[in-house]
C-alpha positions as CSV (number, residue, x, y, z in Angstrom):
1,M,71.7,-62.4,-39.5
2,D,68.0,-62.4,-38.9
3,K,68.5,-62.3,-35.1
4,E,71.0,-59.5,-35.5
5,N,68.6,-57.5,-37.7
6,K,65.8,-58.2,-35.3
7,S,67.9,-57.1,-32.4
8,N,68.9,-54.0,-34.2
9,K,65.4,-53.3,-35.1
10,E,64.0,-53.6,-31.6
11,F,66.7,-51.6,-30.1
12,I,65.8,-47.9,-29.6
13,P,68.1,-45.5,-27.9
14,S,66.9,-44.1,-24.6
15,Y,67.0,-40.5,-25.8
16,L,64.7,-41.5,-28.7
17,R,62.4,-43.4,-26.4
18,D,62.0,-40.5,-24.1
19,K,61.4,-38.1,-27.0
20,N,58.7,-40.3,-28.5
21,S,57.1,-40.9,-25.1
22,N,56.8,-37.2,-24.5
23,I,55.3,-36.6,-27.9
24,E,52.7,-39.3,-27.2
25,K,51.9,-37.9,-23.8
26,K,51.5,-34.4,-25.3
27,E,49.2,-35.8,-27.9
28,V,47.1,-37.7,-25.3
29,K,47.0,-34.5,-23.2
30,K,45.8,-32.5,-26.1
31,I,43.1,-35.1,-26.9
32,D,42.0,-35.2,-23.2
33,K,41.9,-31.4,-23.0
34,K,39.8,-31.2,-26.1
35,K,37.4,-33.8,-24.6
36,I,37.2,-31.9,-21.4
37,I,36.5,-28.6,-23.2
38,I,33.9,-30.2,-25.4
39,F,32.3,-31.8,-22.3
40,I,32.3,-28.6,-20.3
41,S,30.9,-26.7,-23.3
42,I,28.1,-29.3,-23.7
43,L,27.4,-29.2,-20.0
44,F,27.3,-25.4,-20.0
45,I,24.9,-25.4,-23.0
46,V,22.7,-28.0,-21.3
47,L,22.7,-25.9,-18.0
48,I,21.8,-22.8,-19.9
49,A,19.0,-24.6,-21.8
50,V,17.7,-26.1,-18.5
51,T,17.8,-22.7,-16.9
52,I,16.0,-21.0,-19.7
53,L,13.4,-23.8,-19.9
54,T,12.9,-23.6,-16.1
55,L,12.5,-19.8,-16.3
56,L,10.0,-20.1,-19.2
57,I,8.0,-22.7,-17.3
58,Q,8.1,-20.5,-14.1
59,N,7.2,-17.4,-16.1
60,K,4.3,-19.2,-17.7
61,K,3.2,-20.4,-14.3
62,Y,3.2,-16.9,-12.8
63,E,2.4,-14.8,-15.8
64,K,-1.3,-15.3,-15.7
65,Y,-1.5,-14.2,-12.1
66,V,0.5,-11.0,-12.4
67,A,-2.6,-8.9,-13.4
68,Y,-4.1,-9.6,-9.9
69,E,-1.3,-7.5,-8.4
70,E,-3.0,-4.3,-9.7
71,S,-6.3,-5.3,-8.1
72,M,-4.6,-5.9,-4.8
73,R,-3.1,-2.4,-4.9
74,R,-6.4,-0.8,-6.1
75,Y,-8.3,-2.4,-3.2
76,G,-5.5,-1.8,-0.6
77,F,-4.8,-5.4,0.2
78,D,-1.1,-5.4,-0.9
79,K,-0.1,-3.7,2.3
80,V,-1.7,-6.4,4.4
81,Y,0.9,-8.9,3.4
82,D,3.8,-9.3,5.9
83,N,6.3,-7.7,3.5
84,L,3.8,-5.1,2.2
85,S,4.0,-6.6,-1.3
86,S,1.6,-8.6,-3.4
87,R,4.4,-9.9,-5.7
88,T,3.1,-13.0,-7.5
89,Q,6.0,-15.3,-6.9
90,D,6.2,-14.8,-3.1
91,K,5.2,-17.6,-0.7
92,V,2.6,-17.1,2.0
93,T,2.8,-18.3,5.6
94,K,-0.1,-19.9,7.4
95,S,-0.6,-17.0,9.8
96,E,-0.3,-14.6,6.9
97,A,-3.0,-16.5,5.0
98,V,-5.4,-16.1,7.9
99,K,-4.7,-12.4,7.9
100,M,-5.4,-12.1,4.2
101,V,-8.7,-13.9,4.6
102,I,-9.9,-11.7,7.4
103,S,-8.7,-8.6,5.6
104,A,-10.7,-9.6,2.5
105,V,-13.9,-10.4,4.5
106,Y,-13.9,-7.2,6.6
107,N,-12.1,-5.0,4.0
108,T,-9.6,-3.8,6.6
109,S,-5.9,-3.9,7.4
110,D,-6.4,-3.3,11.1
111,I,-8.5,-5.4,13.4
112,E,-7.6,-3.8,16.8
113,G,-11.1,-2.5,17.1
114,L,-12.5,-6.0,16.4
115,A,-10.1,-8.4,18.0
116,T,-8.8,-8.8,21.6
117,T,-5.2,-8.8,22.8
118,P,-3.7,-12.2,21.9
119,K,-2.8,-14.7,24.6
120,E,0.5,-15.5,22.9
121,E,2.9,-13.4,20.9
122,Y,3.9,-14.8,17.5
123,S,3.6,-13.8,13.9
124,N,0.1,-12.4,13.3
125,S,-1.1,-13.8,16.6
126,M,-4.0,-11.3,16.9
127,W,-5.3,-12.3,13.4
128,V,-4.9,-16.0,14.1
129,E,-6.8,-15.9,17.4
130,F,-9.5,-13.7,15.9
131,G,-9.7,-16.2,12.9
132,T,-10.1,-19.1,15.4
133,R,-12.9,-17.2,17.2
134,L,-14.7,-16.6,13.8
135,G,-14.5,-20.2,12.8
136,I,-12.2,-19.5,9.9
137,I,-9.5,-21.9,11.3
138,T,-9.1,-24.3,14.2
139,V,-6.4,-24.2,16.8
140,T,-4.6,-27.0,15.0
141,D,-4.7,-25.3,11.6
142,V,-2.6,-22.4,12.7
143,N,-0.9,-21.8,16.1
144,S,2.3,-20.5,17.6
145,E,4.2,-23.6,16.5
146,N,3.3,-23.5,12.8
147,A,2.5,-19.9,12.2
148,D,5.6,-19.3,10.1
149,E,5.3,-22.4,8.0
150,Y,4.3,-22.0,4.4
151,A,0.6,-22.5,3.6
152,T,-0.7,-24.8,0.9
153,Y,-3.2,-23.8,-1.7
154,S,-5.6,-26.1,0.0
155,D,-5.1,-24.3,3.3
156,V,-6.1,-20.9,1.7
157,I,-9.1,-22.4,-0.1
158,R,-10.4,-24.0,3.1
159,F,-9.9,-20.8,5.2
160,F,-11.8,-18.8,2.6
161,S,-14.6,-21.4,2.5
162,N,-14.9,-21.3,6.2
163,A,-15.1,-17.5,6.2
164,K,-17.9,-17.7,3.6
165,V,-20.0,-20.0,5.7
166,N,-19.2,-18.8,9.2
167,V,-18.7,-15.0,8.6
168,L,-20.7,-14.2,5.5
169,K,-23.4,-16.9,6.3
170,L,-23.5,-18.2,2.8
171,N,-23.8,-21.8,1.6
172,L,-21.1,-23.5,-0.4
173,D,-21.9,-24.7,-3.9
174,T,-20.4,-28.2,-3.8
175,E,-21.8,-29.7,-7.1
176,D,-19.1,-31.8,-8.8
177,K,-19.5,-30.9,-12.5
178,G,-16.6,-33.2,-13.5
179,I,-14.3,-30.3,-14.4
180,I,-11.5,-31.0,-11.8
181,R,-9.4,-34.1,-12.6
182,D,-7.7,-34.4,-9.2
183,I,-10.8,-33.7,-7.1
184,N,-10.7,-37.1,-5.5
185,N,-7.2,-36.5,-4.2
186,Y,-8.7,-34.4,-1.3
187,N,-10.6,-35.0,1.9
188,M,-14.2,-33.8,2.2
189,D,-13.5,-30.3,3.5
190,E,-10.9,-29.6,0.9
191,K,-13.1,-31.0,-1.9
192,F,-16.1,-28.9,-0.9
193,G,-13.9,-25.8,-0.7
194,I,-12.4,-26.4,-4.2
195,L,-15.7,-27.1,-5.8
196,D,-17.3,-24.0,-4.4
197,M,-14.3,-21.8,-5.5
198,V,-14.5,-23.2,-9.0
199,N,-18.3,-23.2,-9.3
200,N,-18.4,-19.5,-8.2
201,K,-15.4,-18.5,-10.5
202,I,-13.3,-17.5,-7.5
203,I,-10.6,-19.7,-9.0
204,N,-10.3,-19.3,-12.8
205,E,-6.8,-20.6,-13.3
206,N,-5.8,-24.2,-13.6
207,V,-9.3,-25.5,-12.8
208,K,-8.7,-28.8,-14.6
209,K,-6.0,-29.8,-12.1
210,V,-5.8,-27.7,-8.9
211,D,-2.7,-29.3,-7.3
212,A,-4.0,-27.9,-4.0
213,R,-1.4,-29.7,-1.8
214,K,1.4,-27.6,-3.2
215,K,2.8,-24.5,-1.4
216,V,0.6,-21.6,-2.3
217,F,2.2,-18.5,-3.9
218,K,0.7,-14.9,-3.7
219,G,-0.5,-14.9,-7.2
220,Q,-3.0,-17.7,-6.3
221,V,-4.0,-15.9,-3.1
222,N,-4.4,-12.6,-5.0
223,E,-6.7,-14.2,-7.5
224,I,-8.9,-15.6,-4.7
225,I,-9.1,-12.3,-2.9
226,K,-9.9,-10.2,-5.9
227,N,-12.7,-12.5,-7.1
228,F,-14.0,-13.2,-3.6
229,V,-14.4,-9.5,-2.6
230,E,-16.1,-8.7,-5.9
231,K,-18.3,-11.7,-5.9
232,Y,-19.6,-11.2,-2.3
233,N,-19.3,-7.4,-2.3
234,T,-17.2,-7.2,0.8
235,I,-15.4,-4.0,-0.3
236,T,-18.6,-2.0,-0.6
237,I,-20.6,-0.5,2.2
238,G,-23.9,-1.8,3.5
239,N,-26.0,-3.5,0.8
240,E,-24.3,-1.9,-2.1
241,K,-23.5,-4.1,-5.1
242,L,-20.6,-3.8,-7.4
243,N,-21.4,-2.6,-10.9
244,I,-20.5,-5.3,-13.4
245,S,-22.7,-4.1,-16.3
246,E,-20.7,-2.6,-19.2
247,E,-23.5,-0.2,-19.9
248,K,-23.3,1.3,-16.4
249,I,-19.5,1.7,-16.3
250,P,-18.6,5.4,-16.3
251,Q,-16.0,6.7,-18.8
252,N,-13.6,7.6,-16.0
253,A,-13.9,4.2,-14.2
254,N,-10.1,4.1,-13.9
255,E,-10.4,6.9,-11.4
256,Y,-12.5,4.8,-9.0
257,P,-11.6,1.6,-7.1
258,Y,-15.0,0.3,-8.1
259,T,-18.5,1.6,-8.9
260,V,-21.9,0.5,-7.5
261,I,-25.2,-0.3,-9.2
262,S,-27.2,2.3,-7.2
263,V,-25.2,5.3,-8.5
264,D,-25.8,6.4,-12.1
265,K,-22.7,6.6,-14.2
266,S,-23.3,10.3,-15.0
267,V,-22.8,11.0,-11.2
268,Y,-19.4,9.4,-11.4
269,E,-18.5,11.4,-14.4
270,F,-19.0,14.8,-12.8
271,D,-15.7,16.7,-12.5
272,F,-13.6,16.6,-9.4
273,S,-12.7,19.9,-7.7
274,G,-9.0,20.7,-7.3
275,K,-7.9,18.3,-10.0
276,D,-5.1,20.6,-11.0
277,N,-3.7,20.7,-7.5
278,P,-0.4,18.8,-7.3
279,N,-1.6,17.1,-4.1
280,F,-4.9,16.0,-5.6
281,K,-5.9,12.3,-5.1
282,S,-8.6,10.6,-7.0
283,P,-11.0,8.1,-5.4
284,V,-8.9,5.2,-6.5
285,E,-5.9,6.7,-4.6
286,V,-7.9,7.6,-1.5
287,F,-9.6,4.3,-1.1
288,P,-6.6,2.2,0.1
289,E,-5.7,4.9,2.6
290,Q,-9.1,5.6,4.0
291,K,-11.3,2.5,3.3
292,E,-11.5,1.5,7.0
293,Y,-13.2,4.8,7.7
294,Y,-15.8,4.7,4.9
295,Y,-18.6,3.6,7.2
296,Q,-17.9,6.5,9.5
297,I,-17.6,8.9,6.6
298,K,-20.9,7.8,5.2
299,N,-22.6,8.0,8.6
300,N,-21.2,11.3,9.6
301,T,-22.1,12.9,6.2
302,E,-25.6,11.5,5.9
303,N,-26.5,12.2,9.5
304,Y,-25.3,15.8,9.1
305,Y,-27.2,16.5,6.0
306,N,-30.3,14.7,7.1
307,I,-30.5,17.3,9.9
308,L,-30.1,20.1,7.4
309,L,-32.7,18.7,5.1
310,N,-35.4,18.1,7.7
311,I,-36.3,21.6,9.1
312,D,-39.7,22.6,10.5
313,Y,-40.4,26.1,11.5
314,S,-43.0,24.8,14.1
315,N,-40.5,23.0,16.3
316,I,-37.0,24.2,15.4
317,D,-34.8,24.9,18.4
318,E,-31.5,26.7,18.4
319,K,-29.7,24.7,21.1
320,K,-30.9,21.3,19.9
321,L,-30.0,22.1,16.2
322,K,-26.5,23.3,17.2
323,E,-25.8,20.3,19.4
324,N,-27.1,17.8,16.8
325,L,-25.1,19.3,14.0
326,E,-21.8,19.6,15.9
327,K,-21.7,15.8,16.5
328,Y,-20.8,15.6,12.9
329,L,-18.7,18.7,12.4
330,L,-15.0,19.2,12.8
331,F,-15.4,22.7,14.3
332,N,-18.2,24.1,16.3
333,L,-20.8,26.4,14.7
334,D,-20.9,30.1,15.3
335,K,-23.8,30.7,17.7
336,K,-24.9,33.7,15.7
337,V,-25.1,31.7,12.5
338,I,-27.6,29.3,14.1
339,E,-29.6,32.1,15.8
340,S,-29.9,33.9,12.5
341,Y,-31.0,30.8,10.5
342,V,-33.5,29.7,13.1
343,K,-35.1,33.1,13.1
344,Y,-35.2,33.1,9.3
345,V,-36.9,29.7,9.3
346,K,-39.5,30.8,11.7
347,D,-40.1,34.2,10.0
348,N,-40.6,32.5,6.6
349,N,-42.5,29.4,7.7
350,I,-39.9,27.1,6.2
351,K,-40.5,23.4,6.3
352,I,-38.3,21.0,4.4
353,T,-38.2,17.2,4.4
354,G,-35.4,15.3,2.7
355,N,-32.7,12.6,2.6
356,A,-29.0,12.5,2.0
357,K,-27.0,9.6,0.5
358,V,-23.2,9.4,0.0
359,Q,-22.3,8.3,-3.6
360,I,-19.8,5.6,-2.6
361,P,-16.9,5.4,-3.4
362,T,-16.7,9.1,-4.6
363,I,-14.3,10.3,-1.9
364,Y,-11.3,12.2,-3.1
365,Y,-8.8,14.8,-1.9
366,D,-8.7,18.2,-3.5
367,G,-5.3,19.1,-2.2
368,T,-6.6,20.7,1.0
369,Y,-9.8,18.8,2.0
370,Y,-11.3,15.4,1.4
371,R,-14.4,15.8,-0.7
372,V,-17.4,13.4,-0.5
373,R,-20.1,13.3,-3.2
374,V,-23.5,13.4,-1.7
375,K,-27.0,13.1,-3.3
376,L,-29.5,15.5,-1.6
377,E,-33.2,14.8,-2.2
378,F,-35.6,17.2,-0.5
379,K,-39.0,18.7,-0.8
380,I,-40.0,22.2,0.2
381,E,-43.2,21.6,2.1
382,S,-43.8,25.3,2.9
383,S,-41.9,28.6,2.6
384,D,-42.7,32.3,2.2
385,T,-39.4,32.8,0.4
386,L,-37.5,31.2,-2.4
387,Y,-34.0,32.1,-1.0
388,D,-31.5,30.5,1.3
389,L,-33.7,27.7,2.6
390,L,-30.8,25.5,3.8
391,L,-28.3,26.4,6.5
392,G,-25.2,27.7,4.9
393,D,-26.9,29.0,1.8
394,E,-25.7,32.4,0.5
395,N,-28.0,34.0,-2.1
396,V,-29.3,30.6,-3.4
397,E,-32.7,30.7,-5.1
398,Y,-35.0,27.7,-5.2
399,S,-37.9,28.0,-7.6
400,D,-39.1,24.3,-7.6
401,D,-40.9,22.4,-4.8
402,E,-38.7,19.2,-5.1
403,Y,-35.0,18.8,-5.8
404,T,-32.4,16.2,-6.4
405,I,-29.0,17.8,-6.3
406,Y,-25.4,16.6,-5.9
407,I,-22.7,18.3,-3.9
408,D,-19.0,17.5,-3.1
409,T,-19.0,18.3,0.6
410,Y,-15.9,19.2,2.6
411,M,-14.4,16.8,5.2
412,S,-11.3,16.8,7.3
413,N,-9.8,15.3,10.4
414,S,-8.0,16.6,13.5
415,Y,-4.3,15.9,14.0
416,N,-4.8,13.1,16.5
417,N,-7.9,11.4,14.8
418,K,-8.2,9.8,11.4
419,T,-12.0,9.9,11.4
420,L,-13.3,12.5,8.9
421,Y,-15.8,15.1,10.0
422,N,-17.8,17.7,8.0
423,V,-16.5,21.2,7.5
424,F,-19.3,23.8,7.5
425,K,-19.4,25.5,4.1
426,P,-22.1,27.4,2.1
427,L,-23.8,25.3,-0.5
428,S,-22.5,27.5,-3.3
429,D,-19.0,26.2,-2.5
430,M,-20.1,22.5,-2.8
431,Y,-22.7,22.5,-5.6
432,I,-21.6,20.6,-8.7
433,K,-22.1,23.1,-11.5
434,S,-22.4,20.6,-14.4
435,Q,-25.6,19.0,-13.1
436,N,-29.1,20.1,-14.2
437,A,-31.1,21.4,-11.3
438,N,-33.3,24.5,-11.1
439,I,-31.2,26.2,-8.5
440,K,-29.8,29.6,-9.1
441,L,-26.6,30.6,-7.3
442,E,-25.3,34.1,-6.8
443,G,-23.6,35.4,-10.0
444,E,-25.3,32.9,-12.3
């Protein structure tokens, strides 16, 4: 009986076995599906979290460098990069790094007038060969084989340090003040370059640990360029020094790429002519376009006005005066204008001595002409008249013996030449009305 019961109990019809088996399989499948969905969901959440965390870390890494992009645009260095952009996150090639160093040192985007035709053609080859000649790099640092490889932070620091020593002729400050934790990770050249950059505040970010062997990104290069050109005044002309004193910063400083110590802030604050013209460009807009020509602009302007401000009735000569002035003028002078002025000088025993100085970087575009602010200092040594003492004057009265006046002179260029030359205009068209000087113009 027990066996029979046991046998009956164990016996399950096939149709029931199949049905139960399918139910079990479905239940297993449901469980497996749930596990897979849960796993995928967790994995998706983890991936999102990792992505967000990575982005936050990357943003934090780049965020502090973004402000330097504006300085690069203001100084006209953004267009020197191979892709014409100073975007912080971009990488920089070795040949591109050399180009940026030379551009910063010479404040130029074009070295055709400085460098020779390269022996080989590859990315930025002219810049690389010129950099080798200057002692900024060696032939093993950058060449045709590695020109397109990405530069390291150490490469850029070392190139700038070499430029400081070999081009600017300045010594490195290599004192180890114990600030940089990883300083002993580098060879002597790298170490000296890093120490000098940190000690001179060329590098302000991440100074505790430089990580100089990593691939450099543009934000780091932008920081170096901005601080380097300001520290060593490579964007100014001659011996001019950048103005860093808060007391001397003009109220309209945002309209200038920079200001210099030698120019009083009130001179920068004089109004610009043609500001309402839709084609008007302020000095900060003109600078990136014309900065390569600022030396020529300065020389052409100062030489022109120094001729006008140094007149002597005892030795003035029509032909010589005309020839000398036309070297710096876009158009030739009317012979009758010169003849009339020379006669006037002689008849009235006029003798003037003076000096002209361009007020860098006050060069702007009034919508028709480039305008250059010039300081004119002159003394009337002798004259039998108070009127029209300078060539181009029209009913201008001078009642003092000595003057310091400011004008916004006119300059332009021919169609096939980017160099700016003076345009002959009467003083009454250029005189800045808001200044205080005892000069009376017609109609005043």
